[in-house]
N, C-alpha and C positions, 0 to 999 in steps of 0.2 A: 560405365554402366555396371551397377552392382546393387541389385534389388535386395539381396539378403542382408546387406549391411544397413539398409534403411528401414528394416522391419520394426526395430525397437522404436525409432523415431515415429514411425507411422502409427504404432499402437498408442504412443503418448498423445498423438494428435487425436486419435479416436476417442480416448478417455476425455480429453478436453472438450471435444465437440459434443459428446453425449450429454455434457452438463447443461447444454442449452438446446432444448427441443423446439424452440420457436420456429414456426413456418413463416417464410416470407414469400410474397408474390412479386415476381420481377419479370423483366423482359416482355412487357406487354406489346402486342401488335394488333393491328386491325387490317383485315384483308391482306395479310402477309407482309405488312409494312409497318414501320414505326412512325407514328404520327403522320399518316398519309394526308395528302393535300387535295385529292380529287377522286374520292370513291363514289360509287353509285349509292342509291338509298337502301342498300342491303349490306350493312357492315357485318363482318364476322369477327368475333373477339377471341384472342388467344393469349395465353400467359404461361409462365413456368413457375413451378414450386421450388423453392430453395429451402433445404432443411439439413441440419446437422445430425438428425436422428435417422436411423435406418428403417427401412420398410415403411416408408411414408406413402400413403395413397390419399388422394383427394376424395372426400365423400359428399361435399356440397360446395356451392359457390353462391355469391351474390354480386351482381353487376349494377352499378349506378351510372346513369348517363344524365348530364345536365347541360343547360344552355350557357352556363358561365362557370369559370373556375371558382369564383367566390361561392356560388351556390353549392358546388360539389364539395368544397372544403367543409361546408356545414351539413353535408349529407342530404342536401335538397335535390333530389333526383326529379327535376321537373320534366324530363324527357322519358326516362325509363328507370324503374326500380324492378329488377327481376324477382326480388324477394329471395329467400333462401331456397335454392333449387337442389334437391338431392341428386347428385350426378358426379361421376368421376371424370367427366369430359372437361378438358381444359384447352381444347383447340377448336377454333372455328365455331364458336357459339353464336347462333343467329340472333340478331337484334329483333326484339318483339315489342318495342315501345311505340310512342306517338309517331305520326308521319313526320319524316325529316324534311326540313326546308332545304332548297338548293342553295349552293354557294354560302354555306353556313358552317362555322366551326363549332364542334361539340367536344365535351370533356367527359372522360369516363375513368372509372377505377373499379377494382374488384377485390373481394376478400374471399377466402376459402375456409372450409372445415376439412379436417383430415381424420384418419382412423385413430388419432390420439385424442379426438373429440374437441380439440381446442381450436377456436377460430383464429385465423391470422389477423394481423393488422391490415388495414386498408393499404392497397398498393399506392405507389406514386401515381399522380394524375397523368393520363395520356390524352391525346386528342385525335380527332379525325375531322376532315373537312369534306363536305359534299360537293360534287361537281355541278357545274351549271347544266341545265337541261338543253339550252341552246345559246351558243355564244354569238350567233348572228355575225359570223366573221366577214370582214372586208379585207381583201388581200391587196397589197400595194407593192410597187417596185419601180424600176426604171423604164421598163418596156413591156408591152403586152405580149402574150404568147403569139398572137396572130402576126405581129410585126417582127417577131424574133426569127421566124423561118428555121426553127430547129427541127431536126428529123423526128418523124413520128414512128411509133412501133418499137419492137424489141428484137429485131432481126439483124442488128448491126454488130456482128461478131468480127471485130476489126482484125483478128489474126488472119482472116481470109481476104482482107482488102489490101490492095496495093496503095502506095503513097498517093497516087493521083486520085483514087476514089475517096480516101480520107480527106484530102485537101478540098475536094469538091464539096463535101458535106460541110466542112468547117467554113469555107468561103461563102457558101450559100446563106449562112446564118449571119445575123447582125452581131457584131462583136460585143455590143452592150449586153446582149442576152447571156453572155458568158462571164461578165465582169463582176468582180466583187464591188459592192456599193455600201456606202454609209447612209443611214437614215436617221433623221433627228426630229424631235417634237418637243418644243417647250410647253410647259403647263404650270399653272399656279396653285399653291396651297395656301389658304388663308384662315384655316381653322385648326383646332387641335385634332390630331388623327387618332382614331381608335385602332384601325388596321388598314393595310393596303395589300391587295392581292393581284398578282400579275398572271395573265394567261398569254402564252406566246408560242408561236410556231414560225420559225424562220427557215425557209427551205432553199437549198439543201441543208445548210447549217448556219447557225447564228452565234454571235456574241452580244449579250445584252449588257448595257451599262446604264446606270441612273446617276446623274451628276458625276460622270466620269468613272464611277466605281463599278467594277464588274459584279454582276449578280449571279450567284451560284459558282460552282467550281468545275462544271462539266466541260468536256471537250466533245466536239462533234454532236451537238444537240440540234434537233431531237434525233432519236435513234431511227435507223433506216426502216422503212416499210415499203409495201407496194402502194405508192402514192395515189394510184387509181382506186384503191380500196380503203386504205386507212392512212390518215395523216396524224402523227403524234403532236400533241402540244404539251408544253411544260408549265408547271405552276410554281410560283414563288411567293412566299409570304415575306413582305418587307418589314423590317423593324423601323420604328419611327425615326431613328437617326439617319436612315437612308433617304428620307425626304426632309426638305427644309421649308420653312415658312417663306412664302414668296415664290420666285421663279425656280423651277426645276427643269431638267432636260433629260429626256429619254434618248439614248443613242443605241443603234443597232447596226452591227456589221454583218453582212450576208456573204456566204460562199456557196459553191455549187454542190459539193458532196455527191451522193448517188442520185440526187434529183436531176442532175444535168451534167452528164459526163463528157459531152462533146468538147474536145480540146486538142490542141497540138500535143506533141510529144507522145509518150506511151499511153495507150488505153486498151484494156482488154476488150471493151465493147463500148458502143455509143448507145445511150438511152437518155431521153430527155422528156421530162414531164412538164417542162416550161422553164422560163428564166427565173433567177432568184426572186423570191417572193416572201412577204412578211404579213403575218396576222398578229395583232397585238391588242390586248385589252387589259386595262388596269382599273380595278374597282377600289376606290378610296372611301372608307366609312369613317365619318367624323364622330367625335364624342357626343355631339348634340343629336345624333341619330340620323342626320342627313348623309347623303353619299354623292359621289361624283364618278363619272366614267371618263377615262382617257383611252381612246382606241385608234387603231389604224384607219385612216381615211385620206381623202384627197388633200387635206391641209398639211400633211407631212412634206418634208423636203428630202432630197437625196443629193449625193455627190459621189463620184468615183472614189474608191478607197486607194490607199497606197499599195494595196495588193493588186498588182498588175496582171497576175496569172494565178489561177488556182484550179487544180484538178486532183481529185482523189487518187488518180492513177499516175499523174505526170509530175506532181510537185507543186511548188509555190514560189512566186517572185514578189519581192517587196522593194519599193523605191521610197526610201525615207524622205526624199526631197518633195514627195507629194503629200506628206503629212500636213494636216491642218490643226494646229495646236488649239486645244480647247473646243474642238467641234462638238463634243458631247457634254459640254458644261454651259452654264448660263453666261450671258454676256458675249457670246460668240456672234460675229456678223455673218449671217448665212445669206446675204443678198445675192451672191453668185451661185447659190445652190438652186437646183431645179425642183419644180413641183413633181411629186410622184404621180404615177398613173395608177388608177384602180385596175387591177388585173383579174383575169379569169381565175376563179377558185380552182384548186386541185379537185379532182373528181372524188377522192377518198373521203370517207367519214372522218370527221375531226374527233379524235379520242384522246383522253389524257394518257400521257406516258406513265404507266404504273410500275414500270420496272426501273432498275437502277441505272444511273448515267455512267458514261465513260469518263475517267479522270486520269491525270498523271499519277501513277502509283509509285514509281521509283525513278531516281535519276542516277546516272553513271558518269563518273569522271573518266578522263583519258587513262587507259591502262598502259598503253605503249604507243610511242610515236616514232615513225621512220621518215626521214627526208630522202625520198627516192632519187631526187636530183635537186639542184638548187631551187628553193622556194616551192617545192612540190612535195606535199606532206600526206602521209597515210596514217590515220589514227585508228588504233584498235581500242574500242570502248569496252571490251571484255565480255559483253553479253549480247547475243543475238536477241532482238526484240522487235516489237511493233511500236512505232512512234516517230519522233522527229528530233532534230537537234536544237539546241540553244547555243547561239554564238554571241560572244562579246568581241567586238572589233573596234579599231580606231584607224583613221586614215583621212584622206582628202575627200572632199565632196565630189560625188559622181563615180568614185571607185566602186567596183563590184566584186563581191566575194561569191564564188559559186561553190556550193556544197553538194558533192556527190555522196550517196550512201548505198551500201550493199551488204549482203550477208556473207560474201566470200571474196577472195582475191583472185585475180588472174595470175597466170604464170609469171608475168613481169612485175607482179607486186601491186598493180593498180586495182582499184575497186571493180568488181565484176557485177554486171547486171544482165548478162547474156541469157540467163535462165529465169530471171525473175521480172523481166519487163523493163525495157530501156527505150529512150532515155528518161531518167527520173532524177531531178535535182532541185535545189533551192538556190535562187539568186537573191542576194541582198545588196542594194545600192546605197552607199553611205551618204549621209548628209554632212559629214565632216565636223561633227560637234562632240569632241571628246570620245569617251568610250560608249559605244552604241550596242545595245543588247536586243536580240531578235530571235523569235521562234515562229514557225508556221502555225496557222490556225485551222486550215481547212484541208490538209493533206497529211497522210502518214504512209510509212513504208516499213518493210522488214529489213533490218540492218544490224550489223555489228561493227562494220568498218566505215570510216569517213575519209573521203579524199578531197583536199582543197589545194588548188594550184595558185601560183602567183601571189603568194602571201609571205609575210614575215610571221614567225611563230614566237610569241612571248616578247621578243626583243625586236625593235625596229632597226634592222641592219640595212635595209634598202628603203630610202625615203619615198621612192616612187611606187611602192607597193603598200597595200593596207596590212595591218598587223592583227593577227588573231590573238586576242588576249586570253580567251577561255573558250572551252568547248565542252558541252555535256550532251548526253543522249537521254531522252525522256521516254520511259516505258509507259505506254498507255494501255489500259484495258478496263473492262467493266468493273465497277466498284461494288459488285454484289457481295464480295467478302469471302474469305476462306473459312471453311468449317471443319476441315480435317487435317490431320498430320499423320505421317508415317515415317518410321525409322527402324532399321534392323542392323544386324551384325554383318550383313553382306554388302560390300562396297558397291558392287555392280547394281544391286537393287536400289540402294540409296541414290546413286547417281542417275539411275533410270527414272526414278520418281521425280527427281529434280528436273531432268531433261524434258520429260513429258509435260510437267506442269508449266515450265517456261513456254512450251509450245501452246498449251491450252490458253494460258494468259494472253499470249500474243494474238490468238485468234478469238478471244472472248471480247468481242466488240458489240456493235448493235445487234449482231447475230453471231453465232458460232461460224466463223469463216474457215475455208480450207487453208488459206495462207494469207499473210499480211502484206503481200507485195503484188504478185502477178495477177491474181484473180479477185481476192477479197469477196468471194461468193459463199453463200450459205448452203453448201452441199449437206443435206440433212441426214444422210445415213450415219455420219460420224457422231451425231447426237445420241442416237439410240444404241449404236454399237459400243460407244464409250460411256453410255449413260450412267451406269453405277459408279464408275470412276469419277465422272463429272460431279455427280450428286454427293459422293463422299468428300470431295475436295472443296466444293463451292456451294454457296447459298443460292439455289436456283428457284426459290419459292415464288418469286415474282417474275423471274426471267422465262421459265418454261411456259407460263400462261401467255406471255407476249409472243413466244415462239409459236404456240398453237394458234394464236390469232393470225400470225403471218402465214401459217400453213393453210388455215381456212380461207384466207384471202386469196391464196395462190391456187387453190383447187379449181380445176376446170369444170365446166358444166357437165362434162362426161363422167366426172368423178376422179379423173387423173389428178394425182398429187405430183407436181414436177419435182425433179431431183434437186433443184435449186430453189430456195425460198429466202427472200422474195425473188421472183423470177424476172430479173432485170434484162436478161438476154435468153432467147430461145435457141438452144443449141440443136435441138431436134433429135429424133430417133431415140436410141437407148440412153443418150445423155440427158434427155428430157424425161423419159419414162423407163425407170428401172425399179422393179418391185422391192428390192432391198433398200432403196431410198424412200420410195413412197410409203412403205408400211410404217415408217416413223410416225405417221399420223395416227396409227392405231396403237403403237407400242408406247409412245411418250405419255399419254394420259395414265396408263397403268403404272409406269415407273414413278410418275408423280404421286400417285395414290400410295404406292408401296413405301415411299420414303417420307412423305408428308402426311399421310392419312387423310388426304383431302380428295374427295371424289368429284369435285366441281368440274374438272376438265372432262371426266367421263360423261357427266350429265350435259355439259354445254356442247361438247364436240362429238357426241354419239352420232349425229347425222353425218358429220364429216367422215368418221370411221366407217360407217355403214356404206356410204356412197363410194368410198375408195375400194372396199372389198367387193362391192357389186361391180365396180369398173373392172377389177381383175377377173371376176367371173365372166364378164363380157369378152375378155381377151383370151379366155382359156378354151381349150379344146379337149374334151373328154377328161376334164379335171386337171390338165397340164397347162401351165403358163410357160412360154418359151422365149420371151424377150428379156432384154436387160443387159447389164454389164457383168452379172455374175459376181464371182469372188474377185473383185477388182484388185489389181496389183498382186495377184498370187505369186509366190516366189518360185523361181527356177532359172534355168539358163535362158529362157525366152525373154523378150522385151516386156517390160511391165505395161499393163493396160488391161484389156478384157481378160476374163478368166480363161486360162489355158489348161490348168491342171484338172478342172472339174467342169461337168456339163452346165452350161448356162441355164438350161431348162430345169435342172435339179435345184439350182439356187433359186430361180424365180418361183418354182412351184412350192418349195419349202417355205418361202416367205409369204406366198399366197396362203398357205395353210396356217402359218403363224398368225396372219391377220384375221383369218376366219375364227381361229380358236379364241383369240383375245376378244373378238367382237361378240362371240357367243357368251363368253364370260361376262362381258360388259352388259349384254342384254339380260343375263340372269341377275346381275347386281342391280340393274335398274328395273327389274320385274317386267320386262317386255317379253311375255311368254311366247307369242307367235314367233318372234325373232329367235328366241332360245331354241325352239323346235327346229326352225328352218336352218339356222347356221350350225347347230350341233350335227345335224344330218349332213349338211354340206361338208363339214370338216371330216366326218367319217368317209364320205365319198372321195374327197380329195386325197386323204391319207391312203385309201385303198388304191387309187389311181397312181399315186406317187410310188408306193411299194411295187405295184405291178409293172411300172415303167422302169424303175431305177434299181430295184433290189435283185441281186442274183442269189437265189436260194441255195445254190451249190457252193459258191465261194463265200457266201455271207458278206458280200461286198456291195456297197451302193455305188452307182455311177462308175467312175474310173477306178474306184478303190483309193482315191486320194484322201488326204487327211480331211479336207473340207467335205468331200462326198459322204464320209462316214460320220463325221462329227455333228453336222447340222441335224440329221434325223435323230441322232442320239439325244441332242440337246432339246429337241422339240417333242420327244417321246413319240416319234413316228414309227419306231422299231417295235416289232412284235416281241412280247416278253421272252419268248423262247429263243429268239435270235439275238437278244441284246448283248449278252456276254461275248458271243462270237464276233459281232460287229466291233465291239469295244476292243477285243483282242487284236483284230485286224488293224484297227487304228493305232494301237500301241506298237504293234510289230512294225508298221510303216515308219513310225517315229524312230524306233530303235535301229532299223535298217539304214536310216539316214544319219546315224550317229547323233540322235536326239536333236535333229534340226527340223524346223517347221517348213511347210510348203503352202500354208494358207496365206490369204491376203487381207485387205481392208475389211472384208465382210466375214471371212472365216475365222479370223484370230479369236474373236470372243467365244465362238462356239467351241473351238478346239480347247482353249484355255479352261473354260468352265466345265466342259465334259470331263476333262482330266481331274479338275478340282472336285467336282461333285461325285466322282466315282473313286475317291480315295487314292488318286494317282498323282499326288503332289510331288513325289520324288521325281516323276517324269517331267513335270513342269519345271522343277528346280534345275534338272540337268539340261533342259531345253533352253534355259535362259542364263545359266551361270557360266558364261564363256564370253570371249572377246572376238568371236568370229561373226561373219554375216552368213545367214540372217540372224540378227540378234541385236539387242540394245547395247550390249557390251562393245560391239564394233564401232558404234557411233561415239561411245565414250572414249574408246581408244583413239578415234579419229580427231578428238579434241573439240567436239561440238558442244554447244550450250543449249540447243533446242533439238527436239526430235525432228527427223527429216521425212520427206515424202517416200523415200525408198530405204530399204535396209542398208544398201551401199550408197552413201550420199554422193559418191562420184557419178552415179548413174541418173539420179533424179534431178528434177528442176528446183523444187523448193527445199530449203533447209529449215523450214519452220512450219511443219505439219503435225497435228496430233492424231491423225486418223489411225496410226498403228499403236496407239497408247493403251490398248485394252488390258494390259497387264495390271493396271491400277486396280481393277476389280479384284484381282487375285491378291494383291498386296493387302487390301483392306478386309476382304471377306475370308481369306484363307490364312495368310500369315498373321495378321492381327486378329482375325476371327470374328469381326463384327458383321452380323448377318441379320437383315430384317426378317420379320415374321409376317408373311402375307396374310395370315389369319387375323393378325392384330397390327394393321399397317401404321406407318408413321413412327415405328419404334416404341409403340405403347408396350409391346413385349418384343424382345429380340433375343438372339442367340449370341453367346460368346463362345466360340469354338475354334480356338487357334490351332494351327498345325506347326509341328516342329519338323523341319525338313533339312536334308543335307547336313552340312557342318555348321549350320546357324546356331548361335548361342543366345540370341535374343531378338525380339521384335516387339514393337509397340505402335499403337495407333490410337487416335482420338477422333471422335466425330461429334459435332455439336448438333444434335437432333432438335426437333421442335420442342422436346421436353427438357432438354439440357444436354450437358456434355457426357458422352460415353467414353470410357477409357478402357483399353485392353492392352496389357503389357506382360510379357512372359520372359523369363530367363532360365536357361538350362545350366545348372551348376552343381557339381559335387553329387551327381547321381539323383538330383532332384529337379523338379520344375517349380519355379516360383511364379505365381500368377497374381498380378494385381489388377483390379478392375474397379471402375466407378459406374454406378447405375443411377440415372437421374430419378428424382422424386416423381411419384405418380406413374412409375413404370416397373416392370419386372423383367428379369432375364433368366434364360436357361443356360447354364454353364455346361459345356461338354469338353472334357479335358482329354488331350491326346496321350493318355497313359493307359496302362492295363486296367481291365475291369476291376481287379481286386487290389489295386494300388492303395497304399495308405494315404489318406487325404486329410488335411486340416484346413479349417476355415477360420481365419482370425485367431489362430492358436489353439483351436479346439477340434477334436475329431469330428468328422462330418456327422456322425450319429448323435453327437452331443451339442452341436452348434445350433443355437436357437435362431440364428440368422437364416438358416436353410429352411425354406418353406416347404420343399417337397423333394424327395429323392426319387428319381425315375429309374426303376429297376429294369425295364425292358429295352434299354438302349445299349448299343454296342460299346460305347465309351461311358466312363463314369459321368453321370449327368444329374444335375440338381438345379432347383429354382431358387433364385435370390430376389429379395425385394431391393428397393433403392438403398444406396449407401456405398461405402468404400470398403473394399475387401482385399485381404492378402490370403492367398490359397497356396498351400504347399502340397506337392504330390510326389511320391517316389516314382522314379522312371524305371 
């Protein structure tokens, strides 16, 4: 890392770039997706400006939408020509053209004008497809729900059941209702195809093939929902090569997923919405203008698949001897297959899955192997992750390889599952035909270690045992994509960033889960408490809307938002109803607006937000809410769980206030004047009640004087201005008295960290985290872990793959790298670059790919100077705030700040040297 040596090269690049001031329009998206396949009839268009010139702002745009690519190539906008619109807006432009037809593909492009007065070239052509208004689904499978005798309801928390009760529920059901099945349907194509579009939902999960070729690359599709409220379907556009003239065959494999969790082995809970079921529709449009529909109906056939057991919680078994070669290809004899039955449809509304799928993102080879005893092997894959194994084996027909996986080892060196849910394993029964390769399709687990017994490894030393030829672990998580990077000179912080993000990825599935093994449940508090860190690291532009739909689906008639979404199991009491969890329904739309500049969630889910706040009001007494989990897992000598250091009522009431305050803000944004008046007054009333109940005017302490007790009212501006400094001093004194160690938990960490950062106490933050002791991230690094764990001391917790304590990510990006959104110009239309130099750090750098383009912030401390490099996307501006003295000598791109034309404005009334820059790449030097 040496920024100063690269300055000369950087200036050369600047000179070269300035020679070409052409503006390009790139990265087009529609409704937050690239070429979406199932939007409603209200598309919103977005794009980014790319320019090598500095201080570029869009001044106008023109959008063309056409019914064919050919027309659009000739600028024939037969659907919409916006004309030249004078506007700087380049995000979420509303369509204002002709009424769109359903199930139709449209083509669009855009050009812009900028403050250099020159029009750009037309962008590349993008597309969007409108969704059907009604798919008229027919659901098919092997057995009806009525004949399945599956358990009804959501009160089957199996941790409270004995083996006899579990077995009784399983035995009462028909085994066919839990069985993976294969479904097939031949159809013919006799004309030239223009396009073919598939709409499919296979519950719990499916794999679709056409002519034996897998369609799409997703795992565990469709994504989980509350199937009584919403059922996702997926859309695929087929290319003409995927269909052939004459006979074609659709093949679908079904598994249970979260739709039907009743199974032997381990399960956190039982819930069943019905037996595996399929909806399918394919619309083929021919070049002559005619069309044909192939859909799921009673004419399809099914057979049991080679997957003899599948459970999202218990594992998967596969018997290769049950394979039926060519079952999903033409020419297969399906005489012995059975007719499907038409099933009862799921209760939920059929909606297109508009967010990104889960895919295999990384694969790991064996890092280390130990033979504990003859033919008994333990494999260390090197990385704890969410996923499954891929095995290559050879052996005799009928031999079975059992694969145990886990994230830790027992004292005897075997794989441990005692804390993460057991038994969980994969069984593969060989067909005895050379090297056989297999991986599960409908189950995943959190693991780093693999245990396989009774095998040869690599070499066949015992002819009576199968031989494992190869082993890999597959890391699966959502394919939304990463948008941020962070790196600095502090090794603890770099490894912490890596540790946290491995845990985030492991739990970035259909929903953000708590852990990828024991529960796999969407505890929603972690989304808002880790929200900025999640948003800086990952593209959640389509994922958060899906999350809000799940939240809306889960909201009770009373207004209660449960702590788990989707709520597959009702734990009851505080585990169902805790304000710190439920208030996510109010916070998340605001975070989305701050980071993406899109207020659609505020508009769509305002009734959900209001209903939840009103629910808390109904549970309050004299402005105080007293139920919930509080600062869950706060740190101390006590056992982790309910808040012990701080009053639960203090936590509940502060989050009640948080919700009211944001709701009043939303009402003001949406011009709901009656609500503004009501909720602003309610917020004042609750703040007064909170201070009256929890603030000691003599000691200037809140609650118990714990770090959480003082941090949360400071964060939420509930402290009277005249008391603020004293409360802050008490907070810092407590931290110092504990040798700079925290006592907060899952809920309190964010408030503690951000209060310190927002009040210029970054040195305290640095000392709190720059060590290898517990509580702290360094202890987990020293422990040799590769993912963040549920507790600071991993020896005490259950899961070794939790991201709930990962709130320091916000500090990495906003304080060390200094990338801060401006709530007055959301979506990073304007933002702040205000890095902090702390401790003995010598550099830090971060990037964030905003909706306008990539933001870069990079500083180095060297030879008495600070070197700061930054990149500001076109059509945005940034305010730079440097962590140097007010009178420090500063140069921007080699010129004194007073002479630098790139500086749009110098802000004289700030505590730090502050100035505004337009788009471009900059090198700034400042004396320290």
